[in-house]
N, C-alpha and C positions, 0 to 999 in steps of 0.2 A: 504494500500500500504506500502510495506517495505521501510524503509529509505535507501537512497543511501549510499553505503560504499565508502570511499575514502582513498587513500594512504597518510599517514602522512610523511612529509619530515623534514629533518633537516634544519638548518639556511642557508645551502648552496644549498638547492634544491634537495638533495639526499634522496631517499626513505629510511626510517628507518626500514621497514619491518612491521611496525604497520599499521593495517587497522581498521578504526573506522567509525561509522555513522557520516554523515555530521554535524548533530546538535551538537554532542559531540566534534568534531574537532573545531567548532566555539566557543563553550562554553569554552573550555580549551585554546583557542588561539593557536592552533597548525598550523605549516606551512603546506600548501598544494598547489596544482597547479590548475589554471583555464585557459581557453582559451578565447580569445577575437577575433572575426572575423568581419572585415568590408567587407560587400558585396558591390561591386562597379559595376555599369552598364556601358554600352558603352558610355554614355554621361558624365562619371566621376561623377555621382551622387551616394551618399552613402545611403544605406538603413538604416534607424533608426527606432527604436521601442519605443513606449511609454509603460513603465512598468505598469503592472496591479496595481490598487489601493489597492489590497489585499496583495501585496508583503511586507515582513518585512522591507526590505532595499530599500530606494529610491522609494517609491510608487508614481506612476503617473509621474515620471520623464522620459525624453527622454534619450535613451541610444544607443550605437553603435549597429549594426545589430544583433549580437549574442554574448552572453557570457555564460559560464557554467563551472561547476566543472568537472574534470576528474574523472570518476569512477575508483574504485580500479583495477589496472592492465592495465588500458587504456593509450594509448599514446595521445599526444596532437592533432594530425591530426584526429585520430578516434573520439576523443571527439568533435572536430570541426564539422565533418560531422554529428554526432549524434545530436548535439545541433541545427544545422541548420534545420534538418528535424523535430525536436521536437518543436522548438520555432516559426519558421516562415514558415515551410512547403514549402521550396524551394526545389523542386524535382531536385536533382543533376543529376539524370539519369545515363547513362553509359558513358557520354562524359566527365565528370569531372575526372581528374586524379590528382595524388599527385602534379604534376608540376603546376596545376592550382592554388594551394594555395601558395601564396608567404609569407614565414616566414619573419617577419619584425624584431622582437627582443623580448627578455624576460626582465622582470623587476620584482622587488619584492616591496611589499607595505604592511604596517601595518595600521590598523584602528580599533578603538574601536567604534562599532556601538551602543551597549548598554551594560549593565552589564552582559548579557548572550550571547553576540555575539561579538566576537573579530576576525577580519579578519587578517590573516597573510598568504598572498598569493603570489605565483609566477605566473605571467601572461605570457602567450605565445600569442603574437599578430600576426595574419595572415590577409592578404588581399585576397579575392576571387573575381576575375573579372568574371562577367557573362553578356553576351549579351542578349538582349530581355526581361529583367526583368522590370516590372512595378508593382506598388503597387496593382493594381486591379487583378493581377493573382496570388498573394501570399496570402495564408490563414495563420492564426496564432493561436497559442494555447492561448485561452482566459484566462486561469488561470494564464498565465505568461505575456501576452501582451494584451493591450487594443486598440492599433492603430499602424499603420506603415506608413511610407512615405519615398520618396527619396528626398534628399536635395543636393544642390551643396556645395562646400567647404565654400563659402561665407556665405550661410545660416547656415551651421553648426557652423562657427565661431561666427556668430551673436547670435545663441542660447547659445553658451558658455558664451559670454559676459553677457547675460541676466539670467544666472544660470538656464537654462531650461534643461541642460544635466547632467547626472550622471558624477561626477568628475572622468575623465580618461584623464587628461591632457597629459600624456606621449603618449597615443594612438592618441589623436587628433592632437598633434604636429607632430608626425611621419606621420600620414595620410595626413596632410597638406603638409608636405615636399615631400612626395611621389607623390601626385597629381600635385604639382607645377613643379615637374621635368619632367612630361610627355610631 
């Protein structure tokens, strides 16, 4: 399988015109963009996924519904829909429209994972509200995800306190604020 190509960004999040393989972008510590999507059902429960134990970064940890890199030339909303279908196989069907994705905010973060992997990422965070979703009707990509479940915001915050979640404090804080405002 050919490695995913992604757009390199400058420190302000603007495309530089350079397109490189994902592994090279991380090795060189170049800026790039990823999406984070919280899928929320009608009970205000958030879909979370347990990352595969074979993942390089945060293996076995619980994470927000969907995350992923933007492929070269792709916009954040297209990446969000692609990653949802790849990771958790939630069929969006023809009823989901752009307006169903609520863009929450963007932020940037730098992290050294190891000597060959440095994250310099701009995150675009979306919430997708979907009725009728339960864990038993969602299949997932086993190379990426080993389990899924829905949790309420109290359970999510308890998992944060117990360090069971991938560190995405900006996302969890905004998600908590959003759900408490409803």
